[in-house]
PDB file of N, CA, C and O in Angstrom:
ATOM      1  N   MET A   1     114.457 101.232  91.815  1.00  0.00           N
ATOM      2  CA  MET A   1     113.258 100.636  91.248  1.00  0.00           C
ATOM      3  C   MET A   1     112.085 101.556  91.532  1.00  0.00           C
ATOM      4  O   MET A   1     111.933 102.038  92.655  1.00  0.00           O
ATOM      5  N   VAL A   2     111.266 101.801  90.541  1.00  0.00           N
ATOM      6  CA  VAL A   2     110.060 102.612  90.712  1.00  0.00           C
ATOM      7  C   VAL A   2     108.841 101.723  90.489  1.00  0.00           C
ATOM      8  O   VAL A   2     108.961 100.599  90.001  1.00  0.00           O
ATOM      9  N   TYR A   3     107.667 102.240  90.851  1.00  0.00           N
ATOM     10  CA  TYR A   3     106.441 101.447  90.807  1.00  0.00           C
ATOM     11  C   TYR A   3     105.325 102.234  90.134  1.00  0.00           C
ATOM     12  O   TYR A   3     105.338 103.464  90.095  1.00  0.00           O
ATOM     13  N   ALA A   4     104.346 101.477  89.600  1.00  0.00           N
ATOM     14  CA  ALA A   4     103.175 102.093  88.979  1.00  0.00           C
ATOM     15  C   ALA A   4     101.983 101.162  89.142  1.00  0.00           C
ATOM     16  O   ALA A   4     102.129 100.002  89.528  1.00  0.00           O
ATOM     17  N   LEU A   5     100.808 101.689  88.843  1.00  0.00           N
ATOM     18  CA  LEU A   5      99.568 100.921  88.879  1.00  0.00           C
ATOM     19  C   LEU A   5      99.335 100.301  87.506  1.00  0.00           C
ATOM     20  O   LEU A   5      99.462 100.970  86.480  1.00  0.00           O
ATOM     21  N   PHE A   6      98.995  99.027  87.499  1.00  0.00           N
ATOM     22  CA  PHE A   6      98.766  98.292  86.261  1.00  0.00           C
ATOM     23  C   PHE A   6      97.414  97.596  86.298  1.00  0.00           C
ATOM     24  O   PHE A   6      96.869  97.337  87.371  1.00  0.00           O
ATOM     25  N   CYS A   7      96.882  97.299  85.132  1.00  0.00           N
ATOM     26  CA  CYS A   7      95.711  96.450  84.977  1.00  0.00           C
ATOM     27  C   CYS A   7      95.954  95.603  83.734  1.00  0.00           C
ATOM     28  O   CYS A   7      96.119  96.126  82.632  1.00  0.00           O
ATOM     29  N   ASN A   8      95.974  94.291  83.932  1.00  0.00           N
ATOM     30  CA  ASN A   8      96.246  93.369  82.819  1.00  0.00           C
ATOM     31  C   ASN A   8      97.516  93.754  82.053  1.00  0.00           C
ATOM     32  O   ASN A   8      97.514  93.800  80.823  1.00  0.00           O
ATOM     33  N   ASP A   9      98.576  94.024  82.773  1.00  0.00           N
ATOM     34  CA  ASP A   9      99.895  94.378  82.231  1.00  0.00           C
ATOM     35  C   ASP A   9      99.952  95.726  81.515  1.00  0.00           C
ATOM     36  O   ASP A   9     100.979  96.066  80.928  1.00  0.00           O
ATOM     37  N   ALA A  10      98.877  96.490  81.553  1.00  0.00           N
ATOM     38  CA  ALA A  10      98.893  97.837  80.977  1.00  0.00           C
ATOM     39  C   ALA A  10      99.168  98.840  82.095  1.00  0.00           C
ATOM     40  O   ALA A  10      98.471  98.846  83.109  1.00  0.00           O
ATOM     41  N   LYS A  11     100.170  99.679  81.913  1.00  0.00           N
ATOM     42  CA  LYS A  11     100.526 100.693  82.903  1.00  0.00           C
ATOM     43  C   LYS A  11      99.470 101.789  82.892  1.00  0.00           C
ATOM     44  O   LYS A  11      99.219 102.410  81.860  1.00  0.00           O
ATOM     45  N   LEU A  12      98.849 102.026  84.056  1.00  0.00           N
ATOM     46  CA  LEU A  12      97.761 102.995  84.152  1.00  0.00           C
ATOM     47  C   LEU A  12      98.154 104.308  84.813  1.00  0.00           C
ATOM     48  O   LEU A  12      97.487 105.327  84.633  1.00  0.00           O
ATOM     49  N   SER A  13      99.236 104.280  85.577  1.00  0.00           N
ATOM     50  CA  SER A  13      99.611 105.499  86.298  1.00  0.00           C
ATOM     51  C   SER A  13     101.023 105.916  85.931  1.00  0.00           C
ATOM     52  O   SER A  13     101.750 105.205  85.237  1.00  0.00           O
ATOM     53  N   LYS A  14     101.379 107.071  86.412  1.00  0.00           N
ATOM     54  CA  LYS A  14     102.765 107.508  86.306  1.00  0.00           C
ATOM     55  C   LYS A  14     103.594 106.624  87.230  1.00  0.00           C
ATOM     56  O   LYS A  14     103.048 105.902  88.064  1.00  0.00           O
ATOM     57  N   ALA A  15     104.888 106.682  87.081  1.00  0.00           N
ATOM     58  CA  ALA A  15     105.801 105.949  87.953  1.00  0.00           C
ATOM     59  C   ALA A  15     106.079 106.781  89.205  1.00  0.00           C
ATOM     60  O   ALA A  15     106.199 108.004  89.139  1.00  0.00           O
ATOM     61  N   TYR A  16     106.180 106.089  90.357  1.00  0.00           N
ATOM     62  CA  TYR A  16     106.449 106.733  91.631  1.00  0.00           C
ATOM     63  C   TYR A  16     107.629 106.050  92.309  1.00  0.00           C
ATOM     64  O   TYR A  16     107.904 104.880  92.043  1.00  0.00           O
ATOM     65  N   PRO A  17     108.337 106.780  93.195  1.00  0.00           N
ATOM     66  CA  PRO A  17     109.562 106.241  93.790  1.00  0.00           C
ATOM     67  C   PRO A  17     109.372 104.958  94.603  1.00  0.00           C
ATOM     68  O   PRO A  17     110.257 104.102  94.601  1.00  0.00           O
ATOM     69  N   THR A  18     108.239 104.804  95.298  1.00  0.00           N
ATOM     70  CA  THR A  18     108.047 103.622  96.138  1.00  0.00           C
ATOM     71  C   THR A  18     106.685 102.989  95.895  1.00  0.00           C
ATOM     72  O   THR A  18     105.767 103.620  95.372  1.00  0.00           O
ATOM     73  N   GLU A  19     106.583 101.733  96.286  1.00  0.00           N
ATOM     74  CA  GLU A  19     105.306 101.032  96.198  1.00  0.00           C
ATOM     75  C   GLU A  19     104.272 101.712  97.097  1.00  0.00           C
ATOM     76  O   GLU A  19     103.095 101.792  96.746  1.00  0.00           O
ATOM     77  N   ALA A  20     104.719 102.203  98.266  1.00  0.00           N
ATOM     78  CA  ALA A  20     103.811 102.890  99.192  1.00  0.00           C
ATOM     79  C   ALA A  20     103.200 104.142  98.560  1.00  0.00           C
ATOM     80  O   ALA A  20     102.046 104.470  98.838  1.00  0.00           O
ATOM     81  N   ASP A  21     103.954 104.838  97.719  1.00  0.00           N
ATOM     82  CA  ASP A  21     103.423 106.017  97.026  1.00  0.00           C
ATOM     83  C   ASP A  21     102.255 105.634  96.122  1.00  0.00           C
ATOM     84  O   ASP A  21     101.258 106.351  96.045  1.00  0.00           O
ATOM     85  N   VAL A  22     102.385 104.500  95.440  1.00  0.00           N
ATOM     86  CA  VAL A  22     101.319 104.061  94.528  1.00  0.00           C
ATOM     87  C   VAL A  22     100.106 103.592  95.333  1.00  0.00           C
ATOM     88  O   VAL A  22      98.970 103.854  94.936  1.00  0.00           O
ATOM     89  N   TRP A  23     100.327 102.905  96.457  1.00  0.00           N
ATOM     90  CA  TRP A  23      99.213 102.505  97.325  1.00  0.00           C
ATOM     91  C   TRP A  23      98.445 103.744  97.785  1.00  0.00           C
ATOM     92  O   TRP A  23      97.214 103.745  97.787  1.00  0.00           O
ATOM     93  N   LYS A  24      99.160 104.790  98.173  1.00  0.00           N
ATOM     94  CA  LYS A  24      98.518 106.029  98.636  1.00  0.00           C
ATOM     95  C   LYS A  24      97.664 106.634  97.521  1.00  0.00           C
ATOM     96  O   LYS A  24      96.524 107.036  97.756  1.00  0.00           O
ATOM     97  N   LEU A  25      98.208 106.698  96.326  1.00  0.00           N
ATOM     98  CA  LEU A  25      97.470 107.225  95.181  1.00  0.00           C
ATOM     99  C   LEU A  25      96.241 106.368  94.883  1.00  0.00           C
ATOM    100  O   LEU A  25      95.162 106.901  94.622  1.00  0.00           O
ATOM    101  N   ALA A  26      96.399 105.048  94.920  1.00  0.00           N
ATOM    102  CA  ALA A  26      95.280 104.138  94.651  1.00  0.00           C
ATOM    103  C   ALA A  26      94.187 104.309  95.697  1.00  0.00           C
ATOM    104  O   ALA A  26      93.002 104.294  95.367  1.00  0.00           O
ATOM    105  N   ARG A  27      94.582 104.472  96.959  1.00  0.00           N
ATOM    106  CA  ARG A  27      93.595 104.669  98.027  1.00  0.00           C
ATOM    107  C   ARG A  27      92.840 105.986  97.807  1.00  0.00           C
ATOM    108  O   ARG A  27      91.617 106.025  97.942  1.00  0.00           O
ATOM    109  N   GLN A  28      93.555 107.058  97.471  1.00  0.00           N
ATOM    110  CA  GLN A  28      92.921 108.355  97.229  1.00  0.00           C
ATOM    111  C   GLN A  28      91.979 108.295  96.035  1.00  0.00           C
ATOM    112  O   GLN A  28      91.000 109.038  95.975  1.00  0.00           O
ATOM    113  N   SER A  29      92.272 107.412  95.086  1.00  0.00           N
ATOM    114  CA  SER A  29      91.452 107.284  93.888  1.00  0.00           C
ATOM    115  C   SER A  29      90.282 106.323  94.074  1.00  0.00           C
ATOM    116  O   SER A  29      89.483 106.135  93.157  1.00  0.00           O
ATOM    117  N   GLY A  30      90.175 105.714  95.257  1.00  0.00           N
ATOM    118  CA  GLY A  30      89.072 104.801  95.530  1.00  0.00           C
ATOM    119  C   GLY A  30      89.264 103.405  94.961  1.00  0.00           C
ATOM    120  O   GLY A  30      88.289 102.679  94.769  1.00  0.00           O
ATOM    121  N   LEU A  31      90.495 103.020  94.690  1.00  0.00           N
ATOM    122  CA  LEU A  31      90.759 101.714  94.094  1.00  0.00           C
ATOM    123  C   LEU A  31      91.126 100.646  95.114  1.00  0.00           C
ATOM    124  O   LEU A  31      91.381  99.499  94.746  1.00  0.00           O
ATOM    125  N   VAL A  32      91.156 101.014  96.400  1.00  0.00           N
ATOM    126  CA  VAL A  32      91.542 100.077  97.454  1.00  0.00           C
ATOM    127  C   VAL A  32      90.305  99.719  98.274  1.00  0.00           C
ATOM    128  O   VAL A  32      89.540 100.592  98.686  1.00  0.00           O
ATOM    129  N   VAL A  33      90.128  98.429  98.501  1.00  0.00           N
ATOM    130  CA  VAL A  33      89.038  97.933  99.344  1.00  0.00           C
ATOM    131  C   VAL A  33      89.647  97.113 100.469  1.00  0.00           C
ATOM    132  O   VAL A  33      90.765  96.614 100.339  1.00  0.00           O
ATOM    133  N   ASP A  34      88.924  96.970 101.569  1.00  0.00           N
ATOM    134  CA  ASP A  34      89.376  96.124 102.663  1.00  0.00           C
ATOM    135  C   ASP A  34      88.776  94.740 102.486  1.00  0.00           C
ATOM    136  O   ASP A  34      87.568  94.597 102.304  1.00  0.00           O
ATOM    137  N   ALA A  35      89.621  93.730 102.540  1.00  0.00           N
ATOM    138  CA  ALA A  35      89.174  92.350 102.381  1.00  0.00           C
ATOM    139  C   ALA A  35      89.451  91.591 103.665  1.00  0.00           C
ATOM    140  O   ALA A  35      90.467  91.807 104.325  1.00  0.00           O
ATOM    141  N   VAL A  36      88.527  90.695 104.011  1.00  0.00           N
ATOM    142  CA  VAL A  36      88.683  89.870 105.194  1.00  0.00           C
ATOM    143  C   VAL A  36      88.610  88.416 104.752  1.00  0.00           C
ATOM    144  O   VAL A  36      87.677  88.019 104.055  1.00  0.00           O
ATOM    145  N   SER A  37      89.590  87.629 105.157  1.00  0.00           N
ATOM    146  CA  SER A  37      89.540  86.198 104.878  1.00  0.00           C
ATOM    147  C   SER A  37      89.272  85.476 106.192  1.00  0.00           C
ATOM    148  O   SER A  37      89.415  86.060 107.266  1.00  0.00           O
ATOM    149  N   GLU A  38      88.891  84.235 106.111  1.00  0.00           N
ATOM    150  CA  GLU A  38      88.608  83.460 107.310  1.00  0.00           C
ATOM    151  C   GLU A  38      89.814  83.404 108.240  1.00  0.00           C
ATOM    152  O   GLU A  38      89.655  83.443 109.460  1.00  0.00           O
ATOM    153  N   GLU A  39      91.019  83.312 107.680  1.00  0.00           N
ATOM    154  CA  GLU A  39      92.222  83.244 108.502  1.00  0.00           C
ATOM    155  C   GLU A  39      92.557  84.583 109.139  1.00  0.00           C
ATOM    156  O   GLU A  39      93.219  84.618 110.177  1.00  0.00           O
ATOM    157  N   GLU A  40      92.122  85.668 108.553  1.00  0.00           N
ATOM    158  CA  GLU A  40      92.512  87.000 109.019  1.00  0.00           C
ATOM    159  C   GLU A  40      91.322  87.803 109.537  1.00  0.00           C
ATOM    160  O   GLU A  40      91.269  89.019 109.352  1.00  0.00           O
ATOM    161  N   LYS A  41      90.379  87.144 110.176  1.00  0.00           N
ATOM    162  CA  LYS A  41      89.178  87.832 110.630  1.00  0.00           C
ATOM    163  C   LYS A  41      89.441  89.082 111.476  1.00  0.00           C
ATOM    164  O   LYS A  41      88.764  90.089 111.266  1.00  0.00           O
ATOM    165  N   PRO A  42      90.397  89.071 112.428  1.00  0.00           N
ATOM    166  CA  PRO A  42      90.548  90.252 113.285  1.00  0.00           C
ATOM    167  C   PRO A  42      90.880  91.545 112.546  1.00  0.00           C
ATOM    168  O   PRO A  42      90.455  92.617 112.976  1.00  0.00           O
ATOM    169  N   ALA A  43      91.624  91.473 111.454  1.00  0.00           N
ATOM    170  CA  ALA A  43      92.032  92.710 110.779  1.00  0.00           C
ATOM    171  C   ALA A  43      91.891  92.571 109.271  1.00  0.00           C
ATOM    172  O   ALA A  43      92.553  91.735 108.656  1.00  0.00           O
ATOM    173  N   PRO A  44      91.035  93.385 108.677  1.00  0.00           N
ATOM    174  CA  PRO A  44      90.956  93.351 107.208  1.00  0.00           C
ATOM    175  C   PRO A  44      92.249  93.886 106.611  1.00  0.00           C
ATOM    176  O   PRO A  44      92.932  94.705 107.226  1.00  0.00           O
ATOM    177  N   ARG A  45      92.576  93.430 105.435  1.00  0.00           N
ATOM    178  CA  ARG A  45      93.791  93.907 104.772  1.00  0.00           C
ATOM    179  C   ARG A  45      93.391  94.649 103.503  1.00  0.00           C
ATOM    180  O   ARG A  45      92.419  94.276 102.846  1.00  0.00           O
ATOM    181  N   PRO A  46      94.123  95.685 103.157  1.00  0.00           N
ATOM    182  CA  PRO A  46      93.787  96.432 101.943  1.00  0.00           C
ATOM    183  C   PRO A  46      94.174  95.626 100.703  1.00  0.00           C
ATOM    184  O   PRO A  46      95.246  95.023 100.653  1.00  0.00           O
ATOM    185  N   VAL A  47      93.303  95.623  99.718  1.00  0.00           N
ATOM    186  CA  VAL A  47      93.585  94.996  98.430  1.00  0.00           C
ATOM    187  C   VAL A  47      93.109  95.936  97.336  1.00  0.00           C
ATOM    188  O   VAL A  47      92.251  96.789  97.560  1.00  0.00           O
ATOM    189  N   LEU A  48      93.670  95.770  96.164  1.00  0.00           N
ATOM    190  CA  LEU A  48      93.257  96.598  95.033  1.00  0.00           C
ATOM    191  C   LEU A  48      92.000  96.021  94.410  1.00  0.00           C
ATOM    192  O   LEU A  48      91.853  94.805  94.290  1.00  0.00           O
ATOM    193  N   ASP A  49      91.112  96.890  94.021  1.00  0.00           N
ATOM    194  CA  ASP A  49      89.854  96.518  93.387  1.00  0.00           C
ATOM    195  C   ASP A  49      90.114  95.947  91.994  1.00  0.00           C
ATOM    196  O   ASP A  49      91.111  96.281  91.353  1.00  0.00           O
ATOM    197  N   ASN A  50      89.223  95.096  91.539  1.00  0.00           N
ATOM    198  CA  ASN A  50      89.253  94.508  90.195  1.00  0.00           C
ATOM    199  C   ASN A  50      90.593  93.838  89.896  1.00  0.00           C
ATOM    200  O   ASN A  50      91.113  93.105  90.738  1.00  0.00           O
ATOM    201  N   ASP A  51      91.152  94.073  88.729  1.00  0.00           N
ATOM    202  CA  ASP A  51      92.404  93.431  88.324  1.00  0.00           C
ATOM    203  C   ASP A  51      93.597  94.372  88.438  1.00  0.00           C
ATOM    204  O   ASP A  51      94.596  94.184  87.744  1.00  0.00           O
ATOM    205  N   TYR A  52      93.509  95.380  89.301  1.00  0.00           N
ATOM    206  CA  TYR A  52      94.609  96.317  89.450  1.00  0.00           C
ATOM    207  C   TYR A  52      95.760  95.663  90.217  1.00  0.00           C
ATOM    208  O   TYR A  52      95.546  94.831  91.099  1.00  0.00           O
ATOM    209  N   GLU A  53      96.978  96.056  89.864  1.00  0.00           N
ATOM    210  CA  GLU A  53      98.180  95.577  90.535  1.00  0.00           C
ATOM    211  C   GLU A  53      99.177  96.724  90.636  1.00  0.00           C
ATOM    212  O   GLU A  53      99.189  97.626  89.799  1.00  0.00           O
ATOM    213  N   ILE A  54      99.999  96.680  91.654  1.00  0.00           N
ATOM    214  CA  ILE A  54     101.117  97.614  91.769  1.00  0.00           C
ATOM    215  C   ILE A  54     102.369  96.802  91.505  1.00  0.00           C
ATOM    216  O   ILE A  54     102.655  95.826  92.198  1.00  0.00           O
ATOM    217  N   LYS A  55     103.113  97.224  90.487  1.00  0.00           N
ATOM    218  CA  LYS A  55     104.285  96.451  90.082  1.00  0.00           C
ATOM    219  C   LYS A  55     105.473  97.377  89.845  1.00  0.00           C
ATOM    220  O   LYS A  55     105.310  98.557  89.534  1.00  0.00           O
ATOM    221  N   PRO A  56     106.669  96.816  89.998  1.00  0.00           N
ATOM    222  CA  PRO A  56     107.851  97.604  89.634  1.00  0.00           C
ATOM    223  C   PRO A  56     107.879  97.820  88.130  1.00  0.00           C
ATOM    224  O   PRO A  56     107.387  96.990  87.365  1.00  0.00           O
ATOM    225  N   CYS A  57     108.449  98.926  87.717  1.00  0.00           N
ATOM    226  CA  CYS A  57     108.502  99.233  86.290  1.00  0.00           C
ATOM    227  C   CYS A  57     109.653 100.192  86.022  1.00  0.00           C
ATOM    228  O   CYS A  57     110.312 100.670  86.946  1.00  0.00           O
ATOM    229  N   ARG A  58     109.875 100.455  84.777  1.00  0.00           N
ATOM    230  CA  ARG A  58     110.832 101.495  84.386  1.00  0.00           C
ATOM    231  C   ARG A  58     110.039 102.758  84.074  1.00  0.00           C
ATOM    232  O   ARG A  58     108.983 102.687  83.446  1.00  0.00           O
ATOM    233  N   PRO A  59     110.531 103.898  84.501  1.00  0.00           N
ATOM    234  CA  PRO A  59     109.830 105.131  84.148  1.00  0.00           C
ATOM    235  C   PRO A  59     109.944 105.394  82.650  1.00  0.00           C
ATOM    236  O   PRO A  59     110.895 104.962  81.998  1.00  0.00           O
ATOM    237  N   ASP A  60     108.969 106.101  82.126  1.00  0.00           N
ATOM    238  CA  ASP A  60     109.049 106.517  80.729  1.00  0.00           C
ATOM    239  C   ASP A  60     110.273 107.427  80.575  1.00  0.00           C
ATOM    240  O   ASP A  60     110.713 108.027  81.555  1.00  0.00           O
ATOM    241  N   PRO A  61     110.825 107.538  79.370  1.00  0.00           N
ATOM    242  CA  PRO A  61     112.071 108.300  79.177  1.00  0.00           C
ATOM    243  C   PRO A  61     112.044 109.725  79.715  1.00  0.00           C
ATOM    244  O   PRO A  61     113.044 110.180  80.271  1.00  0.00           O
ATOM    245  N   GLN A  62     110.951 110.433  79.569  1.00  0.00           N
ATOM    246  CA  GLN A  62     110.871 111.831  80.017  1.00  0.00           C
ATOM    247  C   GLN A  62     110.224 111.969  81.396  1.00  0.00           C
ATOM    248  O   GLN A  62     109.869 113.074  81.807  1.00  0.00           O
ATOM    249  N   GLU A  63     110.071 110.856  82.106  1.00  0.00           N
ATOM    250  CA  GLU A  63     109.337 110.856  83.371  1.00  0.00           C
ATOM    251  C   GLU A  63     110.285 110.946  84.565  1.00  0.00           C
ATOM    252  O   GLU A  63     111.347 110.324  84.572  1.00  0.00           O
ATOM    253  N   ASP A  64     109.891 111.730  85.581  1.00  0.00           N
ATOM    254  CA  ASP A  64     110.659 111.860  86.822  1.00  0.00           C
ATOM    255  C   ASP A  64     109.762 111.401  87.971  1.00  0.00           C
ATOM    256  O   ASP A  64     108.871 112.145  88.381  1.00  0.00           O
ATOM    257  N   PRO A  65     109.977 110.188  88.503  1.00  0.00           N
ATOM    258  CA  PRO A  65     109.126 109.673  89.576  1.00  0.00           C
ATOM    259  C   PRO A  65     109.062 110.575  90.805  1.00  0.00           C
ATOM    260  O   PRO A  65     108.006 110.674  91.430  1.00  0.00           O
ATOM    261  N   ASP A  66     110.151 111.228  91.163  1.00  0.00           N
ATOM    262  CA  ASP A  66     110.128 112.138  92.315  1.00  0.00           C
ATOM    263  C   ASP A  66     109.224 113.343  92.043  1.00  0.00           C
ATOM    264  O   ASP A  66     108.503 113.800  92.931  1.00  0.00           O
ATOM    265  N   ARG A  67     109.269 113.848  90.820  1.00  0.00           N
ATOM    266  CA  ARG A  67     108.388 114.967  90.456  1.00  0.00           C
ATOM    267  C   ARG A  67     106.927 114.503  90.445  1.00  0.00           C
ATOM    268  O   ARG A  67     106.039 115.240  90.873  1.00  0.00           O
ATOM    269  N   ASN A  68     106.678 113.273  89.952  1.00  0.00           N
ATOM    270  CA  ASN A  68     105.318 112.731  89.975  1.00  0.00           C
ATOM    271  C   ASN A  68     104.771 112.688  91.391  1.00  0.00           C
ATOM    272  O   ASN A  68     103.616 113.042  91.629  1.00  0.00           O
ATOM    273  N   LYS A  69     105.618 112.246  92.346  1.00  0.00           N
ATOM    274  CA  LYS A  69     105.199 112.165  93.741  1.00  0.00           C
ATOM    275  C   LYS A  69     104.891 113.558  94.278  1.00  0.00           C
ATOM    276  O   LYS A  69     103.859 113.752  94.920  1.00  0.00           O
ATOM    277  N   ALA A  70     105.755 114.519  94.029  1.00  0.00           N
ATOM    278  CA  ALA A  70     105.552 115.887  94.515  1.00  0.00           C
ATOM    279  C   ALA A  70     104.265 116.480  93.938  1.00  0.00           C
ATOM    280  O   ALA A  70     103.515 117.146  94.651  1.00  0.00           O
ATOM    281  N   GLU A  71     104.008 116.242  92.660  1.00  0.00           N
ATOM    282  CA  GLU A  71     102.782 116.752  92.029  1.00  0.00           C
ATOM    283  C   GLU A  71     101.545 116.095  92.626  1.00  0.00           C
ATOM    284  O   GLU A  71     100.540 116.769  92.856  1.00  0.00           O
ATOM    285  N   ALA A  72     101.601 114.788  92.881  1.00  0.00           N
ATOM    286  CA  ALA A  72     100.463 114.084  93.470  1.00  0.00           C
ATOM    287  C   ALA A  72     100.181 114.607  94.872  1.00  0.00           C
ATOM    288  O   ALA A  72      99.021 114.784  95.246  1.00  0.00           O
ATOM    289  N   GLU A  73     101.230 114.854  95.650  1.00  0.00           N
ATOM    290  CA  GLU A  73     101.049 115.398  96.998  1.00  0.00           C
ATOM    291  C   GLU A  73     100.467 116.804  96.949  1.00  0.00           C
ATOM    292  O   GLU A  73      99.590 117.140  97.746  1.00  0.00           O
ATOM    293  N   ARG A  74     100.948 117.631  96.019  1.00  0.00           N
ATOM    294  CA  ARG A  74     100.414 118.986  95.873  1.00  0.00           C
ATOM    295  C   ARG A  74      98.938 118.935  95.467  1.00  0.00           C
ATOM    296  O   ARG A  74      98.116 119.670  96.014  1.00  0.00           O
ATOM    297  N   ASP A  75      98.609 118.073  94.518  1.00  0.00           N
ATOM    298  CA  ASP A  75      97.217 117.941  94.079  1.00  0.00           C
ATOM    299  C   ASP A  75      96.310 117.484  95.221  1.00  0.00           C
ATOM    300  O   ASP A  75      95.183 117.963  95.348  1.00  0.00           O
ATOM    301  N   ALA A  76      96.799 116.558  96.052  1.00  0.00           N
ATOM    302  CA  ALA A  76      96.008 116.077  97.186  1.00  0.00           C
ATOM    303  C   ALA A  76      95.773 117.199  98.189  1.00  0.00           C
ATOM    304  O   ALA A  76      94.684 117.314  98.751  1.00  0.00           O
ATOM    305  N   GLN A  77      96.792 118.027  98.414  1.00  0.00           N
ATOM    306  CA  GLN A  77      96.638 119.155  99.333  1.00  0.00           C
ATOM    307  C   GLN A  77      95.628 120.157  98.785  1.00  0.00           C
ATOM    308  O   GLN A  77      94.789 120.663  99.530  1.00  0.00           O
ATOM    309  N   LEU A  78      95.702 120.441  97.503  1.00  0.00           N
ATOM    310  CA  LEU A  78      94.766 121.392  96.901  1.00  0.00           C
ATOM    311  C   LEU A  78      93.340 120.853  96.944  1.00  0.00           C
ATOM    312  O   LEU A  78      92.388 121.612  97.125  1.00  0.00           O
ATOM    313  N   GLU A  79      93.197 119.546  96.778  1.00  0.00           N
ATOM    314  CA  GLU A  79      91.884 118.920  96.790  1.00  0.00           C
ATOM    315  C   GLU A  79      91.231 119.032  98.165  1.00  0.00           C
ATOM    316  O   GLU A  79      90.018 119.220  98.264  1.00  0.00           O
ATOM    317  N   THR A  80      92.025 118.919  99.218  1.00  0.00           N
ATOM    318  CA  THR A  80      91.468 119.012 100.570  1.00  0.00           C
ATOM    319  C   THR A  80      91.330 120.452 101.043  1.00  0.00           C
ATOM    320  O   THR A  80      90.696 120.707 102.067  1.00  0.00           O
ATOM    321  N   GLY A  81      91.913 121.394 100.311  1.00  0.00           N
ATOM    322  CA  GLY A  81      91.785 122.799 100.672  1.00  0.00           C
ATOM    323  C   GLY A  81      92.849 123.301 101.617  1.00  0.00           C
ATOM    324  O   GLY A  81      92.733 124.401 102.158  1.00  0.00           O
ATOM    325  N   PHE A  82      93.890 122.506 101.824  1.00  0.00           N
ATOM    326  CA  PHE A  82      94.958 122.914 102.723  1.00  0.00           C
ATOM    327  C   PHE A  82      96.291 122.861 101.997  1.00  0.00           C
ATOM    328  O   PHE A  82      96.632 121.873 101.347  1.00  0.00           O
ATOM    329  N   VAL A  83      97.029 123.944 102.124  1.00  0.00           N
ATOM    330  CA  VAL A  83      98.360 124.015 101.552  1.00  0.00           C
ATOM    331  C   VAL A  83      99.287 124.549 102.633  1.00  0.00           C
ATOM    332  O   VAL A  83      99.078 125.647 103.149  1.00  0.00           O
ATOM    333  N   ARG A  84     100.307 123.779 102.973  1.00  0.00           N
ATOM    334  CA  ARG A  84     101.302 124.177 103.981  1.00  0.00           C
ATOM    335  C   ARG A  84     100.650 124.650 105.283  1.00  0.00           C
ATOM    336  O   ARG A  84     101.068 125.644 105.876  1.00  0.00           O
ATOM    337  N   GLY A  85      99.616 123.918 105.716  1.00  0.00           N
ATOM    338  CA  GLY A  85      99.013 124.223 107.007  1.00  0.00           C
ATOM    339  C   GLY A  85      98.008 125.343 107.015  1.00  0.00           C
ATOM    340  O   GLY A  85      97.454 125.662 108.067  1.00  0.00           O
ATOM    341  N   ARG A  86      97.753 125.960 105.862  1.00  0.00           N
ATOM    342  CA  ARG A  86      96.791 127.049 105.803  1.00  0.00           C
ATOM    343  C   ARG A  86      95.629 126.653 104.906  1.00  0.00           C
ATOM    344  O   ARG A  86      95.806 126.009 103.872  1.00  0.00           O
ATOM    345  N   ALA A  87      94.461 127.048 105.320  1.00  0.00           N
ATOM    346  CA  ALA A  87      93.290 126.801 104.483  1.00  0.00           C
ATOM    347  C   ALA A  87      93.346 127.696 103.250  1.00  0.00           C
ATOM    348  O   ALA A  87      93.759 128.852 103.337  1.00  0.00           O
ATOM    349  N   THR A  88      92.941 127.172 102.126  1.00  0.00           N
ATOM    350  CA  THR A  88      92.863 127.988 100.916  1.00  0.00           C
ATOM    351  C   THR A  88      91.411 128.376 100.688  1.00  0.00           C
ATOM    352  O   THR A  88      90.496 127.639 101.058  1.00  0.00           O
ATOM    353  N   LEU A  89      91.210 129.506 100.093  1.00  0.00           N
ATOM    354  CA  LEU A  89      89.862 129.971  99.801  1.00  0.00           C
ATOM    355  C   LEU A  89      89.413 129.405  98.462  1.00  0.00           C
ATOM    356  O   LEU A  89      90.215 129.266  97.538  1.00  0.00           O
ATOM    357  N   PRO A  90      88.135 129.079  98.361  1.00  0.00           N
ATOM    358  CA  PRO A  90      87.632 128.528  97.087  1.00  0.00           C
ATOM    359  C   PRO A  90      87.687 129.521  95.959  1.00  0.00           C
ATOM    360  O   PRO A  90      87.299 129.200  94.836  1.00  0.00           O
TER     361      PRO A  90
END
């Protein structure tokens, strides 16, 4: 089973191997907020902003969820300026 980000049943992201992969992508994209309820005052819990949801789905026919994950990780490393433990020059 693979997972993706949805809004009102419309698939917004590529498919990823695990739900945790999509949570990581959503957090990096600024779509995750911390919510506190009266019952859970000691620790806020992460929730998706607006009407976003992470749901299981089928990958598109030409889609490879493992490749999507690898590309997202590479993009995140390039964004922070670090690749394989070495700083990259601008």
